[in-house]
mmCIF file of the N, C-alpha and C atoms, coordinates in Angstrom:
data_MODEL
# 
_entry.id   MODEL 
# 
loop_
_atom_site.group_PDB 
_atom_site.id 
_atom_site.type_symbol 
_atom_site.label_atom_id 
_atom_site.label_alt_id 
_atom_site.label_comp_id 
_atom_site.label_asym_id 
_atom_site.label_entity_id 
_atom_site.label_seq_id 
_atom_site.pdbx_PDB_ins_code 
_atom_site.Cartn_x 
_atom_site.Cartn_y 
_atom_site.Cartn_z 
_atom_site.occupancy 
_atom_site.B_iso_or_equiv 
_atom_site.pdbx_formal_charge 
_atom_site.auth_seq_id 
_atom_site.auth_comp_id 
_atom_site.auth_asym_id 
_atom_site.auth_atom_id 
_atom_site.pdbx_PDB_model_num 
ATOM 1   N N  . MET A 1 1  ? 33.032 149.999 77.162 1.00 0.00 ? 1  MET A N  1 
ATOM 2   C CA . MET A 1 1  ? 32.240 148.853 77.571 1.00 0.00 ? 1  MET A CA 1 
ATOM 3   C C  . MET A 1 1  ? 31.488 148.320 76.357 1.00 0.00 ? 1  MET A C  1 
ATOM 4   N N  . ALA A 1 2  ? 31.515 147.015 76.199 1.00 0.00 ? 2  ALA A N  1 
ATOM 5   C CA . ALA A 1 2  ? 30.855 146.385 75.055 1.00 0.00 ? 2  ALA A CA 1 
ATOM 6   C C  . ALA A 1 2  ? 29.345 146.375 75.242 1.00 0.00 ? 2  ALA A C  1 
ATOM 7   N N  . LEU A 1 3  ? 28.638 146.581 74.153 1.00 0.00 ? 3  LEU A N  1 
ATOM 8   C CA . LEU A 1 3  ? 27.182 146.528 74.203 1.00 0.00 ? 3  LEU A CA 1 
ATOM 9   C C  . LEU A 1 3  ? 26.677 145.112 74.440 1.00 0.00 ? 3  LEU A C  1 
ATOM 10  N N  . PHE A 1 4  ? 27.302 144.177 73.771 1.00 0.00 ? 4  PHE A N  1 
ATOM 11  C CA . PHE A 1 4  ? 26.888 142.783 73.890 1.00 0.00 ? 4  PHE A CA 1 
ATOM 12  C C  . PHE A 1 4  ? 28.074 141.959 74.357 1.00 0.00 ? 4  PHE A C  1 
ATOM 13  N N  . LYS A 1 5  ? 27.851 141.204 75.390 1.00 0.00 ? 5  LYS A N  1 
ATOM 14  C CA . LYS A 1 5  ? 28.898 140.312 75.859 1.00 0.00 ? 5  LYS A CA 1 
ATOM 15  C C  . LYS A 1 5  ? 28.703 138.947 75.218 1.00 0.00 ? 5  LYS A C  1 
ATOM 16  N N  . LYS A 1 6  ? 29.797 138.357 74.817 1.00 0.00 ? 6  LYS A N  1 
ATOM 17  C CA . LYS A 1 6  ? 29.738 137.020 74.243 1.00 0.00 ? 6  LYS A CA 1 
ATOM 18  C C  . LYS A 1 6  ? 29.529 136.030 75.384 1.00 0.00 ? 6  LYS A C  1 
ATOM 19  N N  . ARG A 1 7  ? 28.459 135.277 75.260 1.00 0.00 ? 7  ARG A N  1 
ATOM 20  C CA . ARG A 1 7  ? 28.165 134.298 76.290 1.00 0.00 ? 7  ARG A CA 1 
ATOM 21  C C  . ARG A 1 7  ? 29.000 133.056 76.015 1.00 0.00 ? 7  ARG A C  1 
ATOM 22  N N  . THR A 1 8  ? 29.893 132.752 76.921 1.00 0.00 ? 8  THR A N  1 
ATOM 23  C CA . THR A 1 8  ? 30.768 131.600 76.720 1.00 0.00 ? 8  THR A CA 1 
ATOM 24  C C  . THR A 1 8  ? 30.299 130.389 77.506 1.00 0.00 ? 8  THR A C  1 
ATOM 25  N N  . VAL A 1 9  ? 29.471 130.592 78.498 1.00 0.00 ? 9  VAL A N  1 
ATOM 26  C CA . VAL A 1 9  ? 28.986 129.492 79.308 1.00 0.00 ? 9  VAL A CA 1 
ATOM 27  C C  . VAL A 1 9  ? 27.489 129.358 79.092 1.00 0.00 ? 9  VAL A C  1 
ATOM 28  N N  . GLY A 1 10 ? 27.039 128.154 78.850 1.00 0.00 ? 10 GLY A N  1 
ATOM 29  C CA . GLY A 1 10 ? 25.626 127.916 78.608 1.00 0.00 ? 10 GLY A CA 1 
ATOM 30  C C  . GLY A 1 10 ? 24.835 127.870 79.898 1.00 0.00 ? 10 GLY A C  1 
ATOM 31  N N  . LYS A 1 11 ? 23.546 127.988 79.735 1.00 0.00 ? 11 LYS A N  1 
ATOM 32  C CA . LYS A 1 11 ? 22.649 127.853 80.870 1.00 0.00 ? 11 LYS A CA 1 
ATOM 33  C C  . LYS A 1 11 ? 22.358 126.374 81.079 1.00 0.00 ? 11 LYS A C  1 
ATOM 34  N N  . PRO A 1 12 ? 22.284 125.940 82.314 1.00 0.00 ? 12 PRO A N  1 
ATOM 35  C CA . PRO A 1 12 ? 21.904 124.546 82.543 1.00 0.00 ? 12 PRO A CA 1 
ATOM 36  C C  . PRO A 1 12 ? 20.523 124.285 81.944 1.00 0.00 ? 12 PRO A C  1 
ATOM 37  N N  . GLY A 1 13 ? 20.386 123.168 81.280 1.00 0.00 ? 13 GLY A N  1 
ATOM 38  C CA . GLY A 1 13 ? 19.110 122.833 80.671 1.00 0.00 ? 13 GLY A CA 1 
ATOM 39  C C  . GLY A 1 13 ? 18.972 123.273 79.237 1.00 0.00 ? 13 GLY A C  1 
ATOM 40  N N  . GLU A 1 14 ? 19.939 123.987 78.689 1.00 0.00 ? 14 GLU A N  1 
ATOM 41  C CA . GLU A 1 14 ? 19.946 124.340 77.268 1.00 0.00 ? 14 GLU A CA 1 
ATOM 42  C C  . GLU A 1 14 ? 20.826 123.338 76.539 1.00 0.00 ? 14 GLU A C  1 
ATOM 43  N N  . TRP A 1 15 ? 20.250 122.674 75.569 1.00 0.00 ? 15 TRP A N  1 
ATOM 44  C CA . TRP A 1 15 ? 20.977 121.651 74.835 1.00 0.00 ? 15 TRP A CA 1 
ATOM 45  C C  . TRP A 1 15 ? 21.105 122.040 73.378 1.00 0.00 ? 15 TRP A C  1 
ATOM 46  N N  . TYR A 1 16 ? 22.238 121.744 72.795 1.00 0.00 ? 16 TYR A N  1 
ATOM 47  C CA . TYR A 1 16 ? 22.539 122.089 71.408 1.00 0.00 ? 16 TYR A CA 1 
ATOM 48  C C  . TYR A 1 16 ? 23.084 120.870 70.686 1.00 0.00 ? 16 TYR A C  1 
ATOM 49  N N  . TYR A 1 17 ? 22.953 120.890 69.361 1.00 0.00 ? 17 TYR A N  1 
ATOM 50  C CA . TYR A 1 17 ? 23.603 119.881 68.536 1.00 0.00 ? 17 TYR A CA 1 
ATOM 51  C C  . TYR A 1 17 ? 24.685 120.580 67.746 1.00 0.00 ? 17 TYR A C  1 
ATOM 52  N N  . CYS A 1 18 ? 25.934 120.161 67.941 1.00 0.00 ? 18 CYS A N  1 
ATOM 53  C CA . CYS A 1 18 ? 27.063 120.760 67.238 1.00 0.00 ? 18 CYS A CA 1 
ATOM 54  C C  . CYS A 1 18 ? 27.220 120.093 65.877 1.00 0.00 ? 18 CYS A C  1 
ATOM 55  N N  . LEU A 1 19 ? 27.125 120.892 64.826 1.00 0.00 ? 19 LEU A N  1 
ATOM 56  C CA . LEU A 1 19 ? 27.254 120.401 63.457 1.00 0.00 ? 19 LEU A CA 1 
ATOM 57  C C  . LEU A 1 19 ? 28.702 120.047 63.113 1.00 0.00 ? 19 LEU A C  1 
ATOM 58  N N  . GLU A 1 20 ? 29.625 120.708 63.742 1.00 0.00 ? 20 GLU A N  1 
ATOM 59  C CA . GLU A 1 20 ? 31.047 120.482 63.491 1.00 0.00 ? 20 GLU A CA 1 
ATOM 60  C C  . GLU A 1 20 ? 31.521 119.165 64.108 1.00 0.00 ? 20 GLU A C  1 
ATOM 61  N N  . HIS A 1 21 ? 31.150 118.939 65.363 1.00 0.00 ? 21 HIS A N  1 
ATOM 62  C CA . HIS A 1 21 ? 31.626 117.754 66.092 1.00 0.00 ? 21 HIS A CA 1 
ATOM 63  C C  . HIS A 1 21 ? 30.624 116.609 66.107 1.00 0.00 ? 21 HIS A C  1 
ATOM 64  N N  . LYS A 1 22 ? 29.412 116.864 65.556 1.00 0.00 ? 22 LYS A N  1 
ATOM 65  C CA . LYS A 1 22 ? 28.358 115.836 65.494 1.00 0.00 ? 22 LYS A CA 1 
ATOM 66  C C  . LYS A 1 22 ? 28.042 115.273 66.870 1.00 0.00 ? 22 LYS A C  1 
ATOM 67  N N  . LYS A 1 23 ? 27.838 116.203 67.843 1.00 0.00 ? 23 LYS A N  1 
ATOM 68  C CA . LYS A 1 23 ? 27.535 115.741 69.194 1.00 0.00 ? 23 LYS A CA 1 
ATOM 69  C C  . LYS A 1 23 ? 26.592 116.699 69.893 1.00 0.00 ? 23 LYS A C  1 
ATOM 70  N N  . VAL A 1 24 ? 25.942 116.179 70.915 1.00 0.00 ? 24 VAL A N  1 
ATOM 71  C CA . VAL A 1 24 ? 25.047 116.971 71.754 1.00 0.00 ? 24 VAL A CA 1 
ATOM 72  C C  . VAL A 1 24 ? 25.886 117.605 72.852 1.00 0.00 ? 24 VAL A C  1 
ATOM 73  N N  . GLU A 1 25 ? 25.614 118.880 73.127 1.00 0.00 ? 25 GLU A N  1 
ATOM 74  C CA . GLU A 1 25 ? 26.353 119.558 74.191 1.00 0.00 ? 25 GLU A CA 1 
ATOM 75  C C  . GLU A 1 25 ? 25.398 120.393 75.022 1.00 0.00 ? 25 GLU A C  1 
ATOM 76  N N  . GLU A 1 26 ? 25.676 120.473 76.308 1.00 0.00 ? 26 GLU A N  1 
ATOM 77  C CA . GLU A 1 26 ? 24.860 121.304 77.190 1.00 0.00 ? 26 GLU A CA 1 
ATOM 78  C C  . GLU A 1 26 ? 25.478 122.684 77.215 1.00 0.00 ? 26 GLU A C  1 
ATOM 79  N N  . GLY A 1 27 ? 24.661 123.665 76.909 1.00 0.00 ? 27 GLY A N  1 
ATOM 80  C CA . GLY A 1 27 ? 25.167 125.025 76.808 1.00 0.00 ? 27 GLY A CA 1 
ATOM 81  C C  . GLY A 1 27 ? 25.940 125.188 75.518 1.00 0.00 ? 27 GLY A C  1 
ATOM 82  N N  . PRO A 1 28 ? 26.110 126.416 75.057 1.00 0.00 ? 28 PRO A N  1 
ATOM 83  C CA . PRO A 1 28 ? 26.816 126.619 73.793 1.00 0.00 ? 28 PRO A CA 1 
ATOM 84  C C  . PRO A 1 28 ? 28.326 126.474 73.974 1.00 0.00 ? 28 PRO A C  1 
ATOM 85  N N  . GLU A 1 29 ? 28.847 125.335 73.607 1.00 0.00 ? 29 GLU A N  1 
ATOM 86  C CA . GLU A 1 29 ? 30.295 125.124 73.655 1.00 0.00 ? 29 GLU A CA 1 
ATOM 87  C C  . GLU A 1 29 ? 30.949 125.597 72.363 1.00 0.00 ? 29 GLU A C  1 
ATOM 88  N N  . CYS A 1 30 ? 30.240 125.440 71.257 1.00 0.00 ? 30 CYS A N  1 
ATOM 89  C CA . CYS A 1 30 ? 30.781 125.804 69.940 1.00 0.00 ? 30 CYS A CA 1 
ATOM 90  C C  . CYS A 1 30 ? 30.106 127.081 69.432 1.00 0.00 ? 30 CYS A C  1 
ATOM 91  N N  . PRO A 1 31 ? 30.698 127.730 68.433 1.00 0.00 ? 31 PRO A N  1 
ATOM 92  C CA . PRO A 1 31 ? 30.114 128.965 67.890 1.00 0.00 ? 31 PRO A CA 1 
ATOM 93  C C  . PRO A 1 31 ? 28.703 128.730 67.338 1.00 0.00 ? 31 PRO A C  1 
ATOM 94  N N  . ALA A 1 32 ? 27.899 129.773 67.347 1.00 0.00 ? 32 ALA A N  1 
ATOM 95  C CA . ALA A 1 32 ? 26.502 129.691 66.909 1.00 0.00 ? 32 ALA A CA 1 
ATOM 96  C C  . ALA A 1 32 ? 26.391 129.198 65.466 1.00 0.00 ? 32 ALA A C  1 
ATOM 97  N N  . LYS A 1 33 ? 27.337 129.534 64.627 1.00 0.00 ? 33 LYS A N  1 
ATOM 98  C CA . LYS A 1 33 ? 27.281 129.115 63.221 1.00 0.00 ? 33 LYS A CA 1 
ATOM 99  C C  . LYS A 1 33 ? 27.418 127.604 63.063 1.00 0.00 ? 33 LYS A C  1 
ATOM 100 N N  . ASP A 1 34 ? 27.879 126.926 64.108 1.00 0.00 ? 34 ASP A N  1 
ATOM 101 C CA . ASP A 1 34 ? 28.122 125.489 64.040 1.00 0.00 ? 34 ASP A CA 1 
ATOM 102 C C  . ASP A 1 34 ? 27.138 124.663 64.860 1.00 0.00 ? 34 ASP A C  1 
ATOM 103 N N  . ARG A 1 35 ? 25.999 125.246 65.252 1.00 0.00 ? 35 ARG A N  1 
ATOM 104 C CA . ARG A 1 35 ? 25.109 124.473 66.112 1.00 0.00 ? 35 ARG A CA 1 
ATOM 105 C C  . ARG A 1 35 ? 23.638 124.757 65.842 1.00 0.00 ? 35 ARG A C  1 
ATOM 106 N N  . PHE A 1 36 ? 22.798 123.788 66.199 1.00 0.00 ? 36 PHE A N  1 
ATOM 107 C CA . PHE A 1 36 ? 21.346 123.934 66.210 1.00 0.00 ? 36 PHE A CA 1 
ATOM 108 C C  . PHE A 1 36 ? 20.926 123.981 67.672 1.00 0.00 ? 36 PHE A C  1 
ATOM 109 N N  . GLY A 1 37 ? 19.921 124.784 67.965 1.00 0.00 ? 37 GLY A N  1 
ATOM 110 C CA . GLY A 1 37 ? 19.397 124.822 69.334 1.00 0.00 ? 37 GLY A CA 1 
ATOM 111 C C  . GLY A 1 37 ? 19.099 126.230 69.755 1.00 0.00 ? 37 GLY A C  1 
ATOM 112 N N  . PRO A 1 38 ? 18.681 126.418 70.962 1.00 0.00 ? 38 PRO A N  1 
ATOM 113 C CA . PRO A 1 38 ? 18.672 125.453 72.062 1.00 0.00 ? 38 PRO A CA 1 
ATOM 114 C C  . PRO A 1 38 ? 17.443 124.552 72.040 1.00 0.00 ? 38 PRO A C  1 
ATOM 115 N N  . TYR A 1 39 ? 17.626 123.374 72.608 1.00 0.00 ? 39 TYR A N  1 
ATOM 116 C CA . TYR A 1 39 ? 16.560 122.405 72.814 1.00 0.00 ? 39 TYR A CA 1 
ATOM 117 C C  . TYR A 1 39 ? 16.383 122.217 74.315 1.00 0.00 ? 39 TYR A C  1 
ATOM 118 N N  . THR A 1 40 ? 15.214 121.719 74.705 1.00 0.00 ? 40 THR A N  1 
ATOM 119 C CA . THR A 1 40 ? 14.942 121.569 76.143 1.00 0.00 ? 40 THR A CA 1 
ATOM 120 C C  . THR A 1 40 ? 15.480 120.266 76.716 1.00 0.00 ? 40 THR A C  1 
ATOM 121 N N  . THR A 1 41 ? 15.749 119.289 75.850 1.00 0.00 ? 41 THR A N  1 
ATOM 122 C CA . THR A 1 41 ? 16.271 118.013 76.343 1.00 0.00 ? 41 THR A CA 1 
ATOM 123 C C  . THR A 1 41 ? 17.416 117.549 75.440 1.00 0.00 ? 41 THR A C  1 
ATOM 124 N N  . PRO A 1 42 ? 18.297 116.720 75.978 1.00 0.00 ? 42 PRO A N  1 
ATOM 125 C CA . PRO A 1 42 ? 19.364 116.183 75.127 1.00 0.00 ? 42 PRO A CA 1 
ATOM 126 C C  . PRO A 1 42 ? 18.810 115.305 74.005 1.00 0.00 ? 42 PRO A C  1 
ATOM 127 N N  . GLU A 1 43 ? 17.682 114.638 74.253 1.00 0.00 ? 43 GLU A N  1 
ATOM 128 C CA . GLU A 1 43 ? 17.068 113.787 73.234 1.00 0.00 ? 43 GLU A CA 1 
ATOM 129 C C  . GLU A 1 43 ? 16.607 114.623 72.038 1.00 0.00 ? 43 GLU A C  1 
ATOM 130 N N  . GLU A 1 44 ? 16.004 115.790 72.303 1.00 0.00 ? 44 GLU A N  1 
ATOM 131 C CA . GLU A 1 44 ? 15.599 116.682 71.204 1.00 0.00 ? 44 GLU A CA 1 
ATOM 132 C C  . GLU A 1 44 ? 16.824 117.130 70.408 1.00 0.00 ? 44 GLU A C  1 
ATOM 133 N N  . ALA A 1 45 ? 17.884 117.477 71.108 1.00 0.00 ? 45 ALA A N  1 
ATOM 134 C CA . ALA A 1 45 ? 19.108 117.917 70.435 1.00 0.00 ? 45 ALA A CA 1 
ATOM 135 C C  . ALA A 1 45 ? 19.703 116.785 69.610 1.00 0.00 ? 45 ALA A C  1 
ATOM 136 N N  . ARG A 1 46 ? 19.624 115.561 70.109 1.00 0.00 ? 46 ARG A N  1 
ATOM 137 C CA . ARG A 1 46 ? 20.161 114.396 69.411 1.00 0.00 ? 46 ARG A CA 1 
ATOM 138 C C  . ARG A 1 46 ? 19.469 114.195 68.063 1.00 0.00 ? 46 ARG A C  1 
ATOM 139 N N  . HIS A 1 47 ? 18.212 114.602 67.967 1.00 0.00 ? 47 HIS A N  1 
ATOM 140 C CA . HIS A 1 47 ? 17.438 114.430 66.736 1.00 0.00 ? 47 HIS A CA 1 
ATOM 141 C C  . HIS A 1 47 ? 17.349 115.719 65.916 1.00 0.00 ? 47 HIS A C  1 
ATOM 142 N N  . ALA A 1 48 ? 18.257 116.640 66.144 1.00 0.00 ? 48 ALA A N  1 
ATOM 143 C CA . ALA A 1 48 ? 18.218 117.939 65.466 1.00 0.00 ? 48 ALA A CA 1 
ATOM 144 C C  . ALA A 1 48 ? 18.285 117.815 63.950 1.00 0.00 ? 48 ALA A C  1 
ATOM 145 N N  . MET A 1 49 ? 19.116 116.936 63.451 1.00 0.00 ? 49 MET A N  1 
ATOM 146 C CA . MET A 1 49 ? 19.258 116.798 61.996 1.00 0.00 ? 49 MET A CA 1 
ATOM 147 C C  . MET A 1 49 ? 17.990 116.216 61.379 1.00 0.00 ? 49 MET A C  1 
ATOM 148 N N  . GLU A 1 50 ? 17.366 115.237 62.043 1.00 0.00 ? 50 GLU A N  1 
ATOM 149 C CA . GLU A 1 50 ? 16.116 114.668 61.541 1.00 0.00 ? 50 GLU A CA 1 
ATOM 150 C C  . GLU A 1 50 ? 15.004 115.716 61.558 1.00 0.00 ? 50 GLU A C  1 
ATOM 151 N N  . THR A 1 51 ? 14.954 116.496 62.630 1.00 0.00 ? 51 THR A N  1 
ATOM 152 C CA . THR A 1 51 ? 13.950 117.556 62.742 1.00 0.00 ? 51 THR A CA 1 
ATOM 153 C C  . THR A 1 51 ? 14.125 118.575 61.618 1.00 0.00 ? 51 THR A C  1 
ATOM 154 N N  . ALA A 1 52 ? 15.362 118.964 61.363 1.00 0.00 ? 52 ALA A N  1 
ATOM 155 C CA . ALA A 1 52 ? 15.634 119.933 60.294 1.00 0.00 ? 52 ALA A CA 1 
ATOM 156 C C  . ALA A 1 52 ? 15.237 119.364 58.935 1.00 0.00 ? 52 ALA A C  1 
ATOM 157 N N  . GLN A 1 53 ? 15.532 118.093 58.710 1.00 0.00 ? 53 GLN A N  1 
ATOM 158 C CA . GLN A 1 53 ? 15.180 117.463 57.437 1.00 0.00 ? 53 GLN A CA 1 
ATOM 159 C C  . GLN A 1 53 ? 13.664 117.412 57.256 1.00 0.00 ? 53 GLN A C  1 
ATOM 160 N N  . GLU A 1 54 ? 12.936 117.065 58.314 1.00 0.00 ? 54 GLU A N  1 
ATOM 161 C CA . GLU A 1 54 ? 11.470 117.027 58.243 1.00 0.00 ? 54 GLU A CA 1 
ATOM 162 C C  . GLU A 1 54 ? 10.901 118.410 57.952 1.00 0.00 ? 54 GLU A C  1 
ATOM 163 N N  . ARG A 1 55 ? 11.430 119.428 58.618 1.00 0.00 ? 55 ARG A N  1 
ATOM 164 C CA . ARG A 1 55 ? 10.942 120.794 58.392 1.00 0.00 ? 55 ARG A CA 1 
ATOM 165 C C  . ARG A 1 55 ? 11.254 121.258 56.978 1.00 0.00 ? 55 ARG A C  1 
ATOM 166 N N  . ASN A 1 56 ? 12.424 120.919 56.468 1.00 0.00 ? 56 ASN A N  1 
ATOM 167 C CA . ASN A 1 56 ? 12.767 121.299 55.095 1.00 0.00 ? 56 ASN A CA 1 
ATOM 168 C C  . ASN A 1 56 ? 11.799 120.682 54.098 1.00 0.00 ? 56 ASN A C  1 
ATOM 169 N N  . LEU A 1 57 ? 11.455 119.411 54.290 1.00 0.00 ? 57 LEU A N  1 
ATOM 170 C CA . LEU A 1 57 ? 10.495 118.758 53.400 1.00 0.00 ? 57 LEU A CA 1 
ATOM 171 C C  . LEU A 1 57 ? 9.122  119.425 53.482 1.00 0.00 ? 57 LEU A C  1 
ATOM 172 N N  . GLU A 1 58 ? 8.698  119.775 54.704 1.00 0.00 ? 58 GLU A N  1 
ATOM 173 C CA . GLU A 1 58 ? 7.411  120.459 54.863 1.00 0.00 ? 58 GLU A CA 1 
ATOM 174 C C  . GLU A 1 58 ? 7.423  121.795 54.128 1.00 0.00 ? 58 GLU A C  1 
ATOM 175 N N  . TRP A 1 59 ? 8.495  122.562 54.268 1.00 0.00 ? 59 TRP A N  1 
ATOM 176 C CA . TRP A 1 59 ? 8.567  123.871 53.619 1.00 0.00 ? 59 TRP A CA 1 
ATOM 177 C C  . TRP A 1 59 ? 8.635  123.732 52.100 1.00 0.00 ? 59 TRP A C  1 
ATOM 178 N N  . GLU A 1 60 ? 9.377  122.752 51.623 1.00 0.00 ? 60 GLU A N  1 
ATOM 179 C CA . GLU A 1 60 ? 9.484  122.559 50.180 1.00 0.00 ? 60 GLU A CA 1 
ATOM 180 C C  . GLU A 1 60 ? 8.141  122.200 49.556 1.00 0.00 ? 60 GLU A C  1 
ATOM 181 N N  . ASN A 1 61 ? 7.291  121.527 50.316 1.00 0.00 ? 61 ASN A N  1 
ATOM 182 C CA . ASN A 1 61 ? 5.986  121.103 49.806 1.00 0.00 ? 61 ASN A CA 1 
ATOM 183 C C  . ASN A 1 61 ? 4.845  122.025 50.237 1.00 0.00 ? 61 ASN A C  1 
ATOM 184 N N  . ASP A 1 62 ? 5.148  123.108 50.905 1.00 0.00 ? 62 ASP A N  1 
ATOM 185 C CA . ASP A 1 62 ? 4.128  124.045 51.357 1.00 0.00 ? 62 ASP A CA 1 
ATOM 186 C C  . ASP A 1 62 ? 3.819  125.030 50.226 1.00 0.00 ? 62 ASP A C  1 
ATOM 187 N N  . PRO A 1 63 ? 2.568  125.042 49.731 1.00 0.00 ? 63 PRO A N  1 
ATOM 188 C CA . PRO A 1 63 ? 2.241  125.950 48.624 1.00 0.00 ? 63 PRO A CA 1 
ATOM 189 C C  . PRO A 1 63 ? 2.396  127.427 49.004 1.00 0.00 ? 63 PRO A C  1 
ATOM 190 N N  . LYS A 1 64 ? 2.278  127.766 50.264 1.00 0.00 ? 64 LYS A N  1 
ATOM 191 C CA . LYS A 1 64 ? 2.451  129.162 50.685 1.00 0.00 ? 64 LYS A CA 1 
ATOM 192 C C  . LYS A 1 64 ? 3.915  129.591 50.610 1.00 0.00 ? 64 LYS A C  1 
ATOM 193 N N  . TRP A 1 65 ? 4.831  128.630 50.638 1.00 0.00 ? 65 TRP A N  1 
ATOM 194 C CA . TRP A 1 65 ? 6.259  128.940 50.599 1.00 0.00 ? 65 TRP A CA 1 
ATOM 195 C C  . TRP A 1 65 ? 6.675  129.398 49.208 1.00 0.00 ? 65 TRP A C  1 
ATOM 196 N N  . HIS A 1 66 ? 6.045  128.851 48.184 1.00 0.00 ? 66 HIS A N  1 
ATOM 197 C CA . HIS A 1 66 ? 6.377  129.178 46.799 1.00 0.00 ? 66 HIS A CA 1 
ATOM 198 C C  . HIS A 1 66 ? 5.379  130.217 46.283 1.00 0.00 ? 66 HIS A C  1 
ATOM 199 N N  . ASP A 1 67 ? 5.863  131.387 45.974 1.00 0.00 ? 67 ASP A N  1 
ATOM 200 C CA . ASP A 1 67 ? 4.979  132.439 45.477 1.00 0.00 ? 67 ASP A CA 1 
ATOM 201 C C  . ASP A 1 67 ? 5.028  132.479 43.954 1.00 0.00 ? 67 ASP A C  1 
ATOM 202 N N  . ARG A 1 68 ? 4.603  131.388 43.368 1.00 0.00 ? 68 ARG A N  1 
ATOM 203 C CA . ARG A 1 68 ? 4.591  131.266 41.913 1.00 0.00 ? 68 ARG A CA 1 
ATOM 204 C C  . ARG A 1 68 ? 3.380  132.000 41.338 1.00 0.00 ? 68 ARG A C  1 
ATOM 205 N N  . SER A 1 69 ? 3.570  132.603 40.191 1.00 0.00 ? 69 SER A N  1 
ATOM 206 C CA . SER A 1 69 ? 2.451  133.279 39.538 1.00 0.00 ? 69 SER A CA 1 
ATOM 207 C C  . SER A 1 69 ? 1.693  132.329 38.620 1.00 0.00 ? 69 SER A C  1 
ATOM 208 N N  . THR A 1 70 ? 2.344  131.227 38.205 1.00 0.00 ? 70 THR A N  1 
ATOM 209 C CA . THR A 1 70 ? 1.677  130.247 37.361 1.00 0.00 ? 70 THR A CA 1 
ATOM 210 C C  . THR A 1 70 ? 1.648  128.911 38.081 1.00 0.00 ? 70 THR A C  1 
ATOM 211 N N  . PRO A 1 71 ? 0.590  128.143 37.878 1.00 0.00 ? 71 PRO A N  1 
ATOM 212 C CA . PRO A 1 71 ? 0.536  126.835 38.514 1.00 0.00 ? 71 PRO A CA 1 
ATOM 213 C C  . PRO A 1 71 ? 1.602  125.903 37.950 1.00 0.00 ? 71 PRO A C  1 
ATOM 214 N N  . PRO A 1 72 ? 2.087  124.929 38.736 1.00 0.00 ? 72 PRO A N  1 
ATOM 215 C CA . PRO A 1 72 ? 3.152  124.038 38.259 1.00 0.00 ? 72 PRO A CA 1 
ATOM 216 C C  . PRO A 1 72 ? 2.788  123.290 36.987 1.00 0.00 ? 72 PRO A C  1 
ATOM 217 N N  . GLU A 1 73 ? 1.497  122.998 36.759 1.00 0.00 ? 73 GLU A N  1 
ATOM 218 C CA . GLU A 1 73 ? 1.079  122.281 35.559 1.00 0.00 ? 73 GLU A CA 1 
ATOM 219 C C  . GLU A 1 73 ? 1.393  123.096 34.302 1.00 0.00 ? 73 GLU A C  1 
ATOM 220 N N  . ALA A 1 74 ? 1.406  124.405 34.387 1.00 0.00 ? 74 ALA A N  1 
ATOM 221 C CA . ALA A 1 74 ? 1.624  125.258 33.216 1.00 0.00 ? 74 ALA A CA 1 
ATOM 222 C C  . ALA A 1 74 ? 3.080  125.231 32.761 1.00 0.00 ? 74 ALA A C  1 
ATOM 223 N N  . ASP A 1 75 ? 3.999  124.750 33.627 1.00 0.00 ? 75 ASP A N  1 
ATOM 224 C CA . ASP A 1 75 ? 5.413  124.702 33.273 1.00 0.00 ? 75 ASP A CA 1 
ATOM 225 C C  . ASP A 1 75 ? 5.747  123.553 32.327 1.00 0.00 ? 75 ASP A C  1 
ATOM 226 N N  . ALA A 1 76 ? 4.910  122.559 32.256 1.00 0.00 ? 76 ALA A N  1 
ATOM 227 C CA . ALA A 1 76 ? 5.214  121.345 31.473 1.00 0.00 ? 76 ALA A CA 1 
ATOM 228 C C  . ALA A 1 76 ? 5.096  121.545 29.993 1.00 0.00 ? 76 ALA A C  1 
# 
């Protein structure tokens, strides 16, 4: 008996954005490596790429994210 069963059918109300097919899908239709989610609404899933881009910019500009020993001014 397998320890973990692969879930092939999504739960109603779980929305994903498929990176491979560039579409919103209810429940996980595509492999986890090819999707963002779950989201609570299809609208949230539709904006998954914008959300990811915004978060990436926030992390790139977050001073806590960069554990530099010297301030950026010292690099110049």
